[in-house]
N, C-alpha and C positions, 0 to 999 in steps of 0.2 A: 425150123427155128435155129437148130444147132448149126446148120450150114451158114445161115445169115450171120450169126454171131462170129463164126470162124472167119468169114470174109471181112467182117468189120475189124477184127483184130489184125488180120494181115494188112489191111489198108492202113491202119494206124501205124504199123511197123514200117511202112514204106513212105510215109509222108515226109517231105523235106523239112529240115529244121528251119525255124524262122530266121530271116536274114539278119535280124538284130543280134543273133547269138553267133559269135565266132566259134568255129569248131576247135575245141582243144583236145579232143580224144582222137588219136591217130588210129583209125579203124583198120587200115591196111597192116600196120605194125601189130595191132592187137590180134587180128586174125592169124597172122604168121606165127606169133608167139603161142597162141592157143593150139594151132595145128602142130607145132613142134612138141608142145606138152602132151597132146593127145597121142603122139607116136611113142611115148615112153611106156615101158613095160608095166608100170604100176597103174596105168590108166586104161580103162576099157571103153567107156563112152562118157561124154559129158555134153551139156547144153549150156549156152551162155546168152544172156540178153543184156543190153545196155539201154537205159532210159536216159536220154540226153535232152535236158531242158523240157521235160514233159513228154517227149516223143520216144517211142520204141524205135531207136535208130539202128539197132543191131540185134539180131536173134538168129543164132546158128547152132546146129548140132555137129558134134565131132565124134569120131570113133563109131562103135557099134553097140547095139542093145545087148549083145552077148557074144562071146568068142565064136567067130564064124557066122555071126548073124547079120541082121540088116543094119544099115546105117542109122545113127541117131539123127532125128530131125527136130525142128522147133515144136513139133507136136508129140514127141515121145514123152511118155509119162514116167516119172520117177517118184520115189517116196520123198517127202519133205522133211521127215524126221522132226527135230525140235523146232523147225519153223512153224510147226503146228501150234506151238504155244502162242505165237503172235496171232494166229487165226482165232484161237479161243478167246484171247483178250479182246480182239476186235469184235467178236460176237457179244461179249459182255458190255463193251463200250457202246455198241449200238442199242442194246437193251437198256442201258443206263440213260442214254440220250432220249429214249422213248419213255423214260420214267417208269419202266417195268421192274427195275431194281436200282439199288444204290451201291456204289463202291464201298461205302461205310457199313453196309449190312454185314452182320456177323454170319459166319458159316452155319451156326446153329439155327438161323432163321429159316433155312431151307432143308429139304429132305435129302441129306447126304450121309455117306458112310464114314466121313472123316471124324476121327477121335484123336485128340492131341493130349500130351501129358498135362495132368492137372486140370483137365476140362478146358484146355486152350481153345477148343472150337467155339466156345462162348465168347471169347475175346478176339479171335482171329477174324478179320474182315475179308471180303472178296479182294480188296486191294492187297492185303497181306499175302493171300494165296497167289495172286497173279504176279507179285514181285518177289516171291520166294522168301518171305519173312515169317515163317512158321516156327522158327526157333528149334528145329530138329536137325539131326545129322544130315549132311548133303546126300542126295540120292537115296533117301531112306527106303530100305527094303526093296530096292530095284531087283536084287538077286532073287527075292521071293517071286516077283513077277516072272522072271526068267525061269524059275523052277515050276511054273504052272499055276501058282496061286491066283485066285480071283482078285481083281483089283480092289473091290469093295472090302473083301476080307483083310487085305493088307492095310487099307486105310483104317479099318477098325482097330487093327493091332498096333498102330502107331502110338497109341496112348501109353504103351509100356516103355517107350523110349525115355532116356534121361534128356531133359531139355539142354540145349547148348546156350540159349539166351532166352529172355522173355519174348513172347510173340511180338513181332513188329520191330525188334531191335537189330537183327542181323540178317544178312543174306546167305541162305543155304539152299542151293539149287535142288529142285525136286522134279520127279516125274509122276510117281503114283499119287502123291499128295496134290500135285498141281491138277491132276485130272478130276479132282473134286468139282472143278468148274463144269465138267460135262454133266454132272448130276444137278448142279445149280441150274444150268440152262434147260435141262429137261423138266425140272420142277416149275420153272417160270413159264416155259413155252408150251408145256403139255404135249410135246412131241419128242422124237428121238433127237439126240445131239446132232447126228448127221443130217437129219431133215431140217433142223433149225438153222444150221450153218449154210446148208444149200440155199435156203430161202432168203437169208439175211445177207450172206456174203458172196457165195459162188455165183449164183444167177445174176444178181444186180451188177456184179463187176465183170460179167461176161467171161467167167472162168469156165470154158466149155468142157474141159476134161478133168476138172478138179473133183475129187471125191474123198470120202473117208472110209477106210477099211480095206482089207486085202483084196476083196473081190473087185473093187473099183480099179485097183492097179492091174490085176491079172486079166481083166476083160477088156482093157484098152486095146485099140487096134495096133498101137506100137507102145511097148513098155520095156523098160530096162531091167534086166535080170541082175540080181545082187552078186557082187564079188567082194571077197575080203582077203587080206593078207594076214596070216596068223603070226608070222615072224619074218624078220629080215631074210633068214636063210631059206624060207619056203617060197615056192612059186605062188603067184596069185591063184587062188582057188575059187571055183564057182560054188556058191551056196545054192544048191539046186532048189531048195524049198524056201520060199519067202518066209522069214521069221514072223510069227504072229504076235509075239510078246507085247511089243509096244503099240500094236493096233488095239490092244485091250485097254489102253489108256489114251483114247482118241484126242483128248484136249492137249495131251503132251506130245504125241507122236503119231497121230493117225491119218494125216492128210497126204494125198497124192495129187500130182498135177504136172502139166508140161511147163516148159520154160516160158511160153507165152502167157499161161495162167499166172505164173509167178511174177512176170513183168507187169501184168495188169494189176495184180494185187499190190505190187510196189508203187505203182502210180497212184493208187488210192491212198496209200500211206503217206504219200507226198502232198496230199490235199487236192488232187486233181479230179476226184470224183465226189464232190461235196454232197451230192444228193444221196450217196450211200454212207460216206464217212464224213460227218460234219467237222468243222473246226473244233467244236467242243469235244467230240469223241476223240479226235487226234490229240488234243491236249491231255485227255485222260491217259491215253496210251503212251505218249512220248515224254511226259514229265518225269524226270529222274526221281526215284524214291529212295534209293540206297546205293552207297558206294560199294563196289565189288573188288576188293583188294586182290582176291585170287585171280580174277580175270585180268586185272591190271598187270600182275606179275607175269602171267602167261603171255600176254600180248607184248609186254616190254621185252621179254626174253626172246621171242620169235621175231618180232618186227622192230626191234631196236629203237623204241621210243617214238615210232611213227604215230601211235595212238596213245592217249593218256586220259586220266580222269574217267576211268571206266565206271559207269553206273548202270543201274537197271530200272526200267520203267515198269510197264505192264506187258510182259511178254516180249519186251524189246530191250536191247542194250544200247546205251548212248555213250559216245566217246567224243573227245576233241582230237582232231586229225591234223597232222603236219605242223609246220612251224607257226602257222597263223591260228591254230586251234579251232579250225572250222568244225561246227557241230555236225556229226554224222550219226546215223541210227542203223542198227543192223542186228543180225543174229546168225548163228551157225547151227547146223544140225548134223547128227551122226547116229545111224542105227545100222545094224549088221549088214554090210554090203552096199550102203548108200551114204552119201553126204550131201549137204545143201548149204547155201550161203546167200545172204542178202546184205547189201550195204548201200546207203544212199545219203545224200545231202538234201534235206527237205527245203532249204532256202533256194537252192539252184535247181530243184526238181530233176536231179541227176543221180544215177546210181547204177548198180550192177547186180544181177542175180545169176546164180550158178547152181546146177544140179549135176550129180555124177554118180555112177554105180560102181564105186570101188572105195577102199578105205584110205587111199592116198590123201594126204593133207595139202598136196601141192596146188590143187585148183583154188584153194583159198587165196593164193597169191594173185590170181587174176583180179580179184577185187581191189587189192592194193595197187596193182599196176594201172587199173582204170582210174582210181581216185588220184593217184599221182599225176596222171595226165590231166585230169580235171583241174588240179591245183597248180599245174605247170611246175611240178617238182622234178628233180633229176631222176631219170629212170633207174630202177633197181631190179635185180633179177629175183623178184618175189616168188616166181613160179619154180625157181631152182632148176632152170633148164641148163644154164651155163656154169653153174656152181654145184658142188656136191650137195645132195639132199641131206637135210638134217633129221629126217625121220619119215616114216610112212604115213 
């Protein structure tokens, strides 16, 4: 069965684009640009796929899985980091579509460890959790997770925080609190979170190497080892042990998979697999819930106004892109030694997904160069190959 699914994915990747669609993405230029990026010292390995009007038109690996190791391919497994949040939201949307829960259900309805200031868990809904509207300081107590605390104990301790705003009023990005969703899913499905996602998302979407947890990464036939740069002055250093911290919050950072897995997942988010993700489920996920001023400032500073009106749905960021304000949806992820990226236009069924095993931010620019091609915008050096890099 695994072989058959793999063959199906590879076939989809090689199918020609429909004649009705003029090719706007210059794949020869894109491949050359990424090859040049992969040769930079701050890059170890990366994988890139482009979905072009619904078809996986480009899926390549660059660089190596580790210094001196084997080449990255389109089947090499990476950590997805915070792209895991969209997977968690997708699982909840599927359960809501089946009427097994409601987005308006409060956290207190389920057996979870989340305790918020002033008993806020009795007011906070699943929608609030998935859109980061719990009213507490951003990334609350992530340092405790990194110090070895159990995630459930950290969630219980959140009640001692001073609220920044009433529940539902402001966006403050979370990891440990967000992972409350894994407890909700387990309570509803009566199975482990990993098993539930495997049955509802990974298998139906043909994500043949996707998994949750460190073991799923390290037992893959080809997997990327983590690298990180501690400072500008230091050489890129191998983190020989894959960090377990954020695997302990699987709904926030626990997913692994190949670039082909991520491309198929992106196709589903475009509405191309309605038997798995219905139009109703996608509306739940991709409807903006809150304006994210901090994200807008970051994107405006780095990408000079290319994206605006940054908002957050359920596990997804929503922007207006370019001079025409085309609606695009995406997310970024970063965990020690790995980064990830997804950006797509759901109206054109076109987008890009990227996975890499270093702390460089430059591969994010691949996404902008692809979207600029899609919208016929003037080319810019978003990968910072021909201009000085502005940061690692």
